[in-house]
DSSP file (Angstrom, degrees, kcal/mol; ACC not computed):
  #  RESIDUE AA STRUCTURE BP1 BP2  ACC     N-H-->O    O-->H-N    N-H-->O    O-->H-N    TCO  KAPPA ALPHA  PHI   PSI    X-CA   Y-CA   Z-CA
    1    1 A X              0   0    0      0, 0.0     2,-0.3     0, 0.0     0, 0.0   0.000 360.0 360.0 360.0 145.3   -9.0  -12.0   29.0
    2    2 A X        -     0   0    0      0, 0.0     2,-0.5     0, 0.0     0, 0.0  -0.994 360.0-106.9-144.2 145.5   -6.4  -13.2   26.5
    3    3 A X        +     0   0    0     -2,-0.3     3,-0.1     1,-0.2     0, 0.0  -0.629  39.3 170.8 -73.6 124.0   -2.7  -12.7   26.1
    4    4 A X        +     0   0    0     -2,-0.5    42,-3.4     1,-0.3     2,-0.3   0.840  57.6   2.5 -99.5 -47.4   -2.1  -10.4   23.2
    5    5 A X  E     -a   46   0A   0     40,-0.2     2,-0.4    42,-0.0    -1,-0.3  -0.998  47.9-160.8-148.8 145.9    1.6   -9.5   23.3
    6    6 A X  E     -a   47   0A   0     40,-1.1    42,-3.0    -2,-0.3     2,-0.4  -0.990  14.1-159.8-122.9 135.2    4.8  -10.2   25.2
    7    7 A X  E     -a   48   0A   0     -2,-0.4     2,-0.3    40,-0.2    42,-0.2  -0.967   7.7-170.6-117.6 131.7    7.8   -7.9   25.0
    8    8 A X  E     -a   49   0A   0     40,-2.3    42,-2.3    -2,-0.4     2,-0.1  -0.863  25.6-107.0-118.5 155.0   11.3   -9.0   25.9
    9    9 A X  E     -a   50   0A   0     -2,-0.3     2,-0.3    40,-0.2    42,-0.2  -0.469  34.3-177.8 -80.2 151.8   14.4   -6.9   26.3
   10   10 A X  E     -a   51   0A   0     40,-2.0    42,-2.2    -2,-0.1     3,-0.2  -0.993  27.6-155.7-147.4 142.1   17.3   -6.9   23.7
   11   11 A X  S    S+     0   0    0     -2,-0.3     2,-0.3     1,-0.3    -1,-0.1   0.719  93.6  25.0 -84.3 -23.7   20.7   -5.3   23.6
   12   12 A X    >>  -     0   0    0      1,-0.1     4,-2.0    38,-0.1     3,-0.8  -0.790  56.0-179.1-149.1  97.4   20.8   -5.4   19.8
   13   13 A X  H 3> S+     0   0    0     20,-0.5     4,-2.7    -2,-0.3     5,-0.3   0.778  82.4  69.8 -69.0 -26.1   17.7   -5.6   17.6
   14   14 A X  H 34 S+     0   0    0      1,-0.2     4,-0.5     2,-0.2    -1,-0.2   0.845 112.4  31.7 -59.7 -32.1   19.7   -5.7   14.4
   15   15 A X  H <> S+     0   0    0     -3,-0.8     4,-1.2     2,-0.1    -2,-0.2   0.806 118.5  54.4 -90.7 -35.5   20.8   -9.2   15.5
   16   16 A X  H  X S+     0   0    0     -4,-2.0     4,-2.3     1,-0.2     5,-0.2   0.860  98.6  61.2 -71.4 -36.9   17.6  -10.2   17.4
   17   17 A X  H  X S+     0   0    0     -4,-2.7     4,-2.1     1,-0.2     5,-0.2   0.945 106.1  45.3 -59.1 -50.5   15.1   -9.5   14.5
   18   18 A X  H  > S+     0   0    0     -4,-0.5     4,-2.4    -5,-0.3    -1,-0.2   0.877 110.1  57.1 -61.4 -34.6   16.7  -12.1   12.1
   19   19 A X  H  X S+     0   0    0     -4,-1.2     4,-1.5     1,-0.2    -1,-0.2   0.949 110.1  42.6 -58.6 -50.2   16.8  -14.6   15.0
   20   20 A X  H  X>S+     0   0    0     -4,-2.3     5,-2.2     1,-0.2     4,-0.7   0.825 111.2  55.5 -69.9 -30.5   13.1  -14.4   15.6
   21   21 A X  H ><5S+     0   0    0     -4,-2.1     3,-0.9    -5,-0.2    -1,-0.2   0.905 105.1  53.4 -64.0 -40.4   12.4  -14.4   11.9
   22   22 A X  H 3<5S+     0   0    0     -4,-2.4    -2,-0.2     1,-0.3    -1,-0.2   0.863 102.6  57.7 -61.7 -35.2   14.3  -17.7   11.7
   23   23 A X  H 3<5S-     0   0    0     -4,-1.5    -1,-0.3    -5,-0.2    -2,-0.2   0.735 128.8 -99.3 -67.3 -20.4   12.0  -19.1   14.5
   24   24 A X  T <<5S+     0   0    0     -3,-0.9     2,-0.2    -4,-0.7    -3,-0.2   0.477  75.5 139.2 116.8   5.5    9.1  -18.3   12.2
   25   25 A X      < -     0   0    0     -5,-2.2     2,-0.6    15,-0.1    -1,-0.3  -0.598  46.5-134.1 -83.4 144.8    7.7  -15.0   13.5
   26   26 A X  E     -B   39   0A   0     13,-2.4    13,-3.2    -2,-0.2     2,-0.1  -0.867  17.7-125.9-103.4 121.3    6.6  -12.5   10.9
   27   27 A X  E     +B   38   0A   0     -2,-0.6    11,-0.3    11,-0.2     3,-0.1  -0.398  36.6 162.6 -65.3 135.2    7.8   -8.9   11.4
   28   28 A X  E     +     0   0A   0      9,-3.2     2,-0.4     1,-0.4    10,-0.2   0.517  68.1  33.7-126.2 -16.5    4.9   -6.3   11.4
   29   29 A X  E     +B   37   0A   0      8,-1.8     8,-2.1     2,-0.0    -1,-0.4  -0.989  57.5 179.9-140.0 131.1    6.6   -3.3   13.0
   30   30 A X  E     +B   36   0A   0     -2,-0.4     2,-0.5     6,-0.2     6,-0.2  -0.780  15.1 157.9-134.4  91.7   10.3   -2.3   12.6
   31   31 A X  E >>  -B   35   0A   0      4,-2.2     3,-1.6    -2,-0.4     4,-1.5  -0.513  47.1-140.7-105.8  60.6   11.2    0.9   14.6
   32   32 A X  T 34  +     0   0    0     -2,-0.5    -2,-0.1     1,-0.3     4,-0.0  -0.381  69.1  18.7 -73.1 144.7   14.9   -0.1   14.6
   33   33 A X  T 34 S+     0   0    0     -2,-0.1   -20,-0.5     3,-0.0    -1,-0.3  -0.942 132.4  38.8 -95.7  15.0   17.1    0.1   16.5
   34   34 A X  T <4 S+     0   0    0     -3,-1.6    17,-3.0     1,-0.2     2,-0.3   0.789 115.6   8.8 -98.3 -29.5   14.6    0.5   19.4
   35   35 A X  E  <  +BC  31  50A   0     -4,-1.5    -4,-2.2    15,-0.2     2,-0.3  -0.999  47.2 177.9-157.2 144.5   11.6   -1.7   18.8
   36   36 A X  E     -BC  30  49A   0     13,-2.1    13,-2.5    -2,-0.3     2,-0.4  -0.980  10.7-161.5-148.3 142.2   10.3   -4.5   16.6
   37   37 A X  E     -BC  29  48A   0     -8,-2.1    -9,-3.2    -2,-0.3    -8,-1.8  -0.964   6.7-163.5-127.6 145.2    7.0   -6.5   16.8
   38   38 A X  E     -BC  27  47A   0      9,-3.3     9,-2.0    -2,-0.4     2,-0.5  -0.879  17.3-130.0-125.5 154.0    6.1   -9.8   15.2
   39   39 A X  E     -BC  26  46A   0    -13,-3.2   -13,-2.4    -2,-0.3     7,-0.2  -0.890  29.7-122.4 -99.8 133.1    3.0  -11.7   14.4
   40   40 A X        -     0   0    0      5,-2.3   -15,-0.1    -2,-0.5   -16,-0.0  -0.514  19.8-124.7 -71.6 144.4    2.9  -15.3   15.5
   41   41 A X  S    S+     0   0    0     -2,-0.2     2,-0.4   -17,-0.1    -1,-0.1   0.744  95.7  41.1 -66.3 -22.4    2.3  -17.7   12.6
   42   42 A X  S    S-     0   0    0     24,-0.1     3,-0.4     3,-0.1    24,-0.1  -0.971 113.0  -1.0-124.9 141.4   -0.7  -19.2   14.3
   43   43 A X  S    S-     0   0    0     -2,-0.4     0, 0.0     1,-0.2     0, 0.0  -0.372  93.5 -71.0  81.5-161.9   -3.5  -17.4   16.3
   44   44 A X  S    S+     0   0    0     -2,-0.1    -1,-0.2    -5,-0.1     2,-0.1   0.220  84.2 121.6-119.9  12.4   -3.6  -13.7   16.9
   45   45 A X        -     0   0    0     -3,-0.4    -5,-2.3    -6,-0.1     2,-0.3  -0.419  43.7-154.2 -78.9 153.5   -0.8  -13.1   19.4
   46   46 A X  E     -aC   5  39A   0    -42,-3.4   -40,-1.1    -7,-0.2     2,-0.4  -0.871   2.6-158.1-122.6 161.6    2.1  -10.8   18.8
   47   47 A X  E     -aC   6  38A   0     -9,-2.0    -9,-3.3    -2,-0.3     2,-0.3  -0.998  13.0-173.5-139.0 135.4    5.6  -10.8   20.2
   48   48 A X  E     -aC   7  37A   0    -42,-3.0   -40,-2.3    -2,-0.4     2,-0.4  -0.924  16.4-149.6-134.6 160.3    8.0   -7.8   20.5
   49   49 A X  E     -aC   8  36A   0    -13,-2.5   -13,-2.1    -2,-0.3     2,-0.4  -0.979  13.8-164.0-126.0 141.3   11.5   -7.0   21.4
   50   50 A X  E     -aC   9  35A   0    -42,-2.3   -40,-2.0    -2,-0.4   -15,-0.2  -0.986  24.1-114.2-130.3 133.0   12.6   -3.6   22.8
   51   51 A X  E     +a   10   0A   0    -17,-3.0     2,-0.3    -2,-0.4   -40,-0.2  -0.411  36.9 179.1 -67.4 136.9   16.1   -2.2   23.0
   52   52 A X        -     0   0    0    -42,-2.2     3,-0.1    -2,-0.1    -1,-0.0  -0.928  34.5-134.3-131.5 158.2   17.5   -1.8   26.6
   53   53 A X  S    S+     0   0    0     -2,-0.3     2,-0.3     1,-0.3    -1,-0.1   0.765  94.9  19.7 -81.8 -26.4   20.8   -0.5   27.8
   54   54 A X  S    S-     0   0    0    -44,-0.1    -1,-0.3    -3,-0.0     2,-0.2  -0.997  80.2-122.2-145.6 137.8   21.1   -3.4   30.3
   55   55 A X        -     0   0    0     -2,-0.3    50,-0.0    -3,-0.1   -45,-0.0  -0.499  40.7 -97.8 -76.9 148.4   19.5   -6.8   30.5
   56   56 A X        -     0   0    0     -2,-0.2     2,-0.2     1,-0.1    -1,-0.1  -0.277  39.0-123.4 -61.8 151.9   17.5   -7.7   33.6
   57   57 A X        +     0   0    0     -3,-0.1     3,-0.3     3,-0.0     2,-0.1  -0.591  65.7  30.7 -92.7 158.3   19.3   -9.7   36.2
   58   58 A X  S    S-     0   0    0     -2,-0.2    -2,-0.0     1,-0.2     0, 0.0  -0.461 110.1 -34.0  96.7-166.0   18.2  -13.1   37.6
   59   59 A X  S    S-     0   0    0      1,-0.2    48,-0.2    -2,-0.1    -1,-0.2   0.787  76.7-171.8 -68.3 -31.8   16.1  -15.9   36.2
   60   60 A X        -     0   0    0     -3,-0.3     2,-0.2    46,-0.1    -1,-0.2  -0.225  31.6 -40.3  72.6-161.1   13.9  -13.8   34.1
   61   61 A X        -     0   0    0      2,-0.0    46,-0.9     0, 0.0     2,-0.5  -0.595  42.7-136.5-103.2 163.5   10.8  -14.9   32.2
   62   62 A X  E     -d  107   0B   0     -2,-0.2     2,-0.5    44,-0.1    46,-0.2  -0.987  16.8-157.8-118.8 128.3   10.1  -18.1   30.2
   63   63 A X  E     -d  108   0B   0     44,-2.4    46,-3.1    -2,-0.5     2,-0.5  -0.932   4.5-155.4-112.9 125.5    8.3  -17.6   26.9
   64   64 A X  E     -d  109   0B   0     -2,-0.5     2,-0.5    44,-0.2    46,-0.2  -0.866   8.3-171.9-104.1 127.2    6.4  -20.6   25.4
   65   65 A X  E     -d  110   0B   0     44,-2.9    46,-2.2    -2,-0.5     2,-0.3  -0.981  21.3-137.1-115.3 120.4    5.7  -20.9   21.7
   66   66 A X  E     -d  111   0B   0     -2,-0.5     2,-0.4    44,-0.2    46,-0.2  -0.595  21.6-175.1 -81.6 135.8    3.3  -23.7   20.8
   67   67 A X    >   -     0   0    0     44,-3.3     3,-0.7    -2,-0.3     4,-0.1  -0.995  21.0-155.5-131.9 125.4    4.3  -25.9   17.8
   68   68 A X  T 3  S+     0   0    0     -2,-0.4     2,-0.6     1,-0.3     3,-0.2   0.896  99.5  36.6 -66.8 -40.0    2.1  -28.6   16.4
   69   69 A X  T 3> S+     0   0    0      1,-0.2     4,-2.7     2,-0.1    -1,-0.3  -0.590  77.7 165.5-110.9  67.3    5.0  -30.5   14.8
   70   70 A X  H <> S+     0   0    0     -3,-0.7     4,-2.7    -2,-0.6     5,-0.2   0.899  70.0  45.3 -55.0 -54.5    7.6  -29.8   17.5
   71   71 A X  H  > S+     0   0    0      1,-0.2     4,-2.1     2,-0.2    -1,-0.2   0.908 116.0  46.8 -60.7 -43.3   10.3  -32.3   16.6
   72   72 A X  H  > S+     0   0    0      2,-0.2     4,-2.0     1,-0.2    -1,-0.2   0.910 112.8  50.0 -63.8 -42.6   10.1  -31.5   12.9
   73   73 A X  H  X S+     0   0    0     -4,-2.7     4,-2.4     1,-0.2    -2,-0.2   0.911 109.8  50.4 -63.3 -43.7   10.2  -27.7   13.7
   74   74 A X  H  X S+     0   0    0     -4,-2.7     4,-2.5    -5,-0.2    -1,-0.2   0.913 110.0  50.1 -61.2 -43.7   13.2  -28.1   16.0
   75   75 A X  H  X S+     0   0    0     -4,-2.1     4,-1.8    -5,-0.2    -1,-0.2   0.880 110.0  50.6 -64.9 -37.2   15.1  -30.1   13.4
   76   76 A X  H  X S+     0   0    0     -4,-2.0     4,-0.7     2,-0.2    -1,-0.2   0.920 111.5  48.4 -64.0 -43.2   14.4  -27.4   10.7
   77   77 A X  H ><>S+     0   0    0     -4,-2.4     5,-2.3     1,-0.2     3,-0.9   0.892 108.7  53.2 -65.0 -39.5   15.6  -24.7   13.1
   78   78 A X  H ><5S+     0   0    0     -4,-2.5     3,-1.7     1,-0.3    -1,-0.2   0.877 103.8  56.3 -62.1 -37.4   18.8  -26.7   13.9
   79   79 A X  H 3<5S+     0   0    0     -4,-1.8    -1,-0.3     1,-0.3    -2,-0.2   0.708 105.5  53.4 -68.7 -17.4   19.5  -26.9   10.2
   80   80 A X  T <<5S-     0   0    0     -3,-0.9    -1,-0.3    -4,-0.7    -2,-0.2   0.314 129.3 -96.6 -96.5   6.4   19.4  -23.1   10.1
   81   81 A X  T < 5S+     0   0    0     -3,-1.7     2,-0.4     1,-0.3    -3,-0.2   0.492  74.0 145.8  96.1   4.1   21.9  -22.8   12.9
   82   82 A X      < -     0   0    0     -5,-2.3     2,-0.4    -6,-0.1    -1,-0.3  -0.613  37.9-145.9 -76.2 130.7   19.6  -22.4   15.9
   83   83 A X        -     0   0    0     -2,-0.4    18,-0.4    18,-0.2     2,-0.4  -0.805   7.7-152.0-102.6 140.3   21.1  -24.1   19.0
   84   84 A X        -     0   0    0     -2,-0.4    16,-0.3    16,-0.1     3,-0.2  -0.882  15.8-158.6-112.2 140.9   19.0  -25.8   21.7
   85   85 A X  S    S+     0   0    0     14,-2.0     2,-0.4    -2,-0.4    15,-0.2   0.750  91.0  20.8 -81.0 -27.9   19.8  -26.2   25.3
   86   86 A X  E    S-E   99   0B   0     13,-2.0    13,-1.9     3,-0.0    -1,-0.3  -0.961  79.6-137.0-146.6 122.8   17.4  -29.1   25.6
   87   87 A X  E     -     0   0B   0     -2,-0.4    10,-0.2    11,-0.2    12,-0.1  -0.282  50.4 -66.1 -74.3 164.0   16.0  -31.2   22.8
   88   88 A X  E     +     0   0B   0     10,-0.1     2,-0.3     8,-0.1    10,-0.2  -0.235  69.4 157.3 -53.6 131.5   12.3  -32.2   22.5
   89   89 A X  E     -E   97   0B   0      8,-1.7     8,-2.4    -3,-0.1     2,-0.4  -0.988  44.1-100.2-154.7 155.5   11.4  -34.5   25.4
   90   90 A X  E     -E   96   0B   0     -2,-0.3     2,-0.2     6,-0.2     6,-0.2  -0.620  34.9-151.4 -81.8 131.5    8.2  -35.5   27.2
   91   91 A X    >   -     0   0    0      4,-3.1     3,-1.9    -2,-0.4     4,-0.1  -0.670  25.7-116.2-100.9 156.6    7.6  -33.8   30.6
   92   92 A X  T 3  S+     0   0    0      1,-0.3    -1,-0.1    -2,-0.2    -2,-0.0   0.672 114.3  66.3 -68.1 -14.1    5.7  -35.3   33.5
   93   93 A X  T 3  S-     0   0    0      2,-0.2    -1,-0.3    27,-0.0     3,-0.1   0.241 121.8-106.8 -89.7  14.4    3.1  -32.5   33.1
   94   94 A X  S <  S+     0   0    0     -3,-1.9     2,-0.3     1,-0.3    22,-0.2   0.688  82.0 119.0  73.5  24.0    2.2  -34.1   29.7
   95   95 A X        -     0   0    0     -4,-0.1    -4,-3.1    21,-0.1     2,-0.5  -0.865  58.1-137.1-111.0 152.6    3.8  -31.5   27.5
   96   96 A X  E     -EF  90 112B   0     16,-2.8    16,-2.4    -2,-0.3     2,-0.3  -0.954  34.6-178.9-106.5 127.8    6.6  -32.1   25.0
   97   97 A X  E     -EF  89 111B   0     -8,-2.4    -8,-1.7    -2,-0.5     2,-0.4  -0.929  27.5-167.7-134.3 150.6    9.2  -29.3   25.2
   98   98 A X  E     - F   0 110B   0     12,-2.5    12,-2.5    -2,-0.3     2,-0.4  -0.994  22.0-149.8-130.5 137.6   12.5  -28.1   23.6
   99   99 A X  E     +EF  86 109B   0    -13,-1.9   -13,-2.0    -2,-0.4   -14,-2.0  -0.865  24.9 149.7-115.9 143.0   14.4  -25.3   25.3
  100  100 A X  E     - F   0 108B   0      8,-2.3     8,-3.0    -2,-0.4     2,-0.4  -0.943  33.4-124.1-153.6 171.7   16.7  -22.6   23.9
  101  101 A X  E     - F   0 107B   0    -18,-0.4     6,-0.2    -2,-0.3   -18,-0.2  -0.951  20.7-129.2-122.5 145.7   17.8  -19.0   24.6
  102  102 A X    >   -     0   0    0      4,-2.1     3,-1.9    -2,-0.4   -86,-0.1  -0.195  46.9 -83.4 -79.1-175.8   17.6  -16.1   22.3
  103  103 A X  T 3  S+     0   0    0      1,-0.3    -1,-0.1     2,-0.1   -93,-0.0   0.666 131.6  49.6 -67.1 -15.7   20.7  -13.9   21.6
  104  104 A X  T 3  S-     0   0    0    -95,-0.1    -1,-0.3     2,-0.1   -95,-0.1   0.316 121.9-102.6-103.1   5.8   20.0  -11.9   24.8
  105  105 A X    <   +     0   0    0     -3,-1.9     2,-0.2     1,-0.3    -2,-0.1   0.534  66.7 154.2  86.6   6.2   19.6  -15.0   27.0
  106  106 A X        -     0   0    0    -97,-0.2    -4,-2.1     1,-0.1     2,-0.6  -0.514  48.5-118.0 -67.6 135.3   15.8  -14.9   27.2
  107  107 A X  E     -dF  62 101B   0    -46,-0.9   -44,-2.4    -6,-0.2     2,-0.4  -0.654  34.9-173.1 -83.0 119.0   14.5  -18.4   27.9
  108  108 A X  E     -dF  63 100B   0     -8,-3.0    -8,-2.3    -2,-0.6     2,-0.5  -0.901   8.3-165.0-113.0 140.9   12.3  -19.7   25.1
  109  109 A X  E     -dF  64  99B   0    -46,-3.1   -44,-2.9    -2,-0.4     2,-0.5  -0.984   5.0-162.1-126.2 120.6   10.4  -23.0   25.1
  110  110 A X  E     +dF  65  98B   0    -12,-2.5   -12,-2.5    -2,-0.5     2,-0.3  -0.877  32.2 165.0 -93.4 131.9    9.0  -24.5   22.0
  111  111 A X  E     -dF  66  97B   0    -46,-2.2   -44,-3.3    -2,-0.5     2,-0.4  -0.934  38.8-149.0-146.7 164.6    6.3  -27.0   23.0
  112  112 A X  E     + F   0  96B   0    -16,-2.4   -16,-2.8    -2,-0.3   -44,-0.1  -0.982  24.5 157.2-135.2 126.9    3.4  -29.2   22.1
  113  113 A X    >   -     0   0    0     -2,-0.4     3,-1.6   -18,-0.2     4,-0.2   0.541  20.7-173.2-123.6 -16.0    0.7  -29.9   24.7
  114  114 A X  G >  S-     0   0    0      1,-0.3     3,-1.6     2,-0.2     4,-0.4  -0.254  73.6 -10.5  55.4-139.7   -2.3  -30.8   22.6
  115  115 A X  G >> S+     0   0    0      1,-0.3     4,-2.0     2,-0.2     3,-0.6   0.760 131.1  69.4 -61.3 -27.1   -5.5  -31.2   24.7
  116  116 A X  G <4 S+     0   0    0     -3,-1.6     4,-0.4     1,-0.2    -1,-0.3   0.609  79.3  78.0 -72.6 -10.4   -3.4  -31.1   27.9
  117  117 A X  G <4 S+     0   0    0     -3,-1.6    -1,-0.2    -4,-0.2     3,-0.2   0.950 118.9   8.3 -62.1 -47.5   -2.6  -27.4   27.4
  118  118 A X  T <4 S+     0   0    0     -3,-0.6    -2,-0.2    -4,-0.4    -1,-0.2   0.607 137.8  43.7-106.8 -17.2   -6.0  -26.4   28.7
  119  119 A X     <  +     0   0    0     -4,-2.0    -2,-0.2    -5,-0.2    -1,-0.2  -0.432  66.7 166.2-131.4  61.1   -7.4  -29.7   30.0
  120  120 A X    >   -     0   0    0     -4,-0.4     3,-2.3    -3,-0.2   -26,-0.1  -0.370  53.0-106.0 -69.7 159.1   -4.8  -31.6   31.9
  121  121 A X  T 3  S+     0   0    0      1,-0.3    -1,-0.1    -2,-0.0    -5,-0.0   0.761 121.8  51.8 -56.7 -24.8   -6.1  -34.6   34.0
  122  122 A X  T 3  S+     0   0    0      2,-0.0    -1,-0.3     0, 0.0    -2,-0.1   0.195  79.0 142.3 -98.8  16.6   -5.6  -32.5   37.2
  123  123 A X    <   -     0   0    0     -3,-2.3     2,-0.1     1,-0.1    -4,-0.1  -0.273  56.9-110.8 -57.6 140.1   -7.5  -29.5   35.9
  124  124 A X              0   0    0      1,-0.1    -1,-0.1     0, 0.0    -2,-0.0  -0.446 360.0 360.0 -70.5 145.5   -9.5  -27.7   38.6
  125  125 A X              0   0    0     -2,-0.1    -1,-0.1     0, 0.0    -2,-0.1   0.505 360.0 360.0 -68.6 360.0  -13.3  -28.0   38.2
């Protein structure tokens, strides 16, 4: 099994599509104003946004996008006006992460984990 696609809710795709393009995702489906799907720049995963009348309540989901050059990528995004809630920093689970929210408040994490993504020292046998 492999994760193919994640879909998040959005109140306004006209604003959300450019935001995700700025992050580096490539649009492959545009059924505006209801749906848009993107291809991730690395790998074979896709990411989509779907129009909703109301955003879900509560903590919601966390979406992780892996970046090989995390600090450089974050600085490029900041120069394009993207705001971060948490700048890149090393976590005790051996990942380096930067946190932000999309225009609808969905929690996004740009991260780099290297070998520790699948093989942390505490991996089960």
